[in-house]
C-alpha positions in Angstrom: 161.3 32.7 157.5 160.9 35.5 159.7 160.7 39.0 159.1 162.8 40.5 161.8 162.5 44.3 160.7 159.8 45.9 157.9 160.6 49.6 157.8 158.8 52.1 155.2 161.2 54.0 154.0 158.8 57.2 152.5 161.3 59.5 151.5 163.1 56.5 149.4 160.1 54.9 147.9 161.2 51.6 149.2 160.9 49.4 152.0 164.0 48.0 154.5 163.5 44.6 155.5 165.2 42.3 157.6 164.7 38.4 157.4 165.4 35.7 160.1 166.4 32.5 157.3 167.8 29.3 158.9 169.4 27.0 156.6 172.3 24.4 157.4 174.1 25.3 154.0 174.6 29.0 152.3 172.1 29.5 150.9 173.0 32.4 148.6 171.4 35.0 147.3 170.0 33.5 144.5 167.3 31.4 146.6 166.1 35.5 148.3 165.8 36.1 144.2 163.8 34.1 143.8 161.5 33.7 147.4 161.3 37.5 148.2 159.3 38.6 145.0 156.9 35.7 145.6 157.0 35.9 149.5 155.4 39.9 149.2 153.9 39.7 146.6 156.4 42.5 144.2 158.1 43.0 140.5 161.6 41.3 140.9 162.6 44.1 139.5 162.2 46.0 142.0 163.9 43.7 145.0 167.8 44.4 145.6 168.8 41.8 147.9 171.6 43.2 150.1 173.7 41.1 152.3 173.5 37.6 153.3 175.1 37.4 156.9 176.0 34.6 159.3 178.7 34.5 162.4 181.5 31.1 162.2 179.1 28.1 162.9 175.3 29.2 163.1 172.6 28.2 161.1 170.9 31.2 161.0 170.9 33.8 158.5 170.0 37.3 158.2 169.3 39.2 155.0 168.6 42.1 154.8 166.5 43.5 151.5 165.0 46.8 149.7 162.1 46.5 148.2 161.3 50.0 145.9 157.7 51.0 144.5 158.4 51.0 141.5 162.3 49.9 139.0 162.9 53.5 138.2 163.0 54.5 141.3 165.1 51.7 141.8 168.1 52.9 139.3 167.8 56.0 140.4 169.6 55.1 143.9 171.0 52.1 143.6 174.3 52.0 142.3 175.5 51.2 139.4 177.4 48.4 138.0 180.7 49.2 136.1 181.7 47.9 132.9 184.5 46.8 131.3 186.7 48.6 129.3 186.8 47.2 125.3 190.6 46.3 124.8 192.0 45.4 128.0 193.3 41.9 128.5 195.0 40.9 131.6 
């Protein structure tokens, strides 16, 4: 795991980090949700994995991560997940 970009956004009270990761298979969000808090020594509730991207046929993945100063700031700026309506059948 190599850090490509590490920007401290004081206005939004978060760190914006880009990480380069080499793997033969797609690591997915779950792997990074566990490794990022351990590597940067932060609380897991403050971490948001924005995306995991790679080019076709490449084994290098670029991961964009946001690390907020506290969970309240994360809840303030990150969009909420929509809840399904009760009684709607498909």
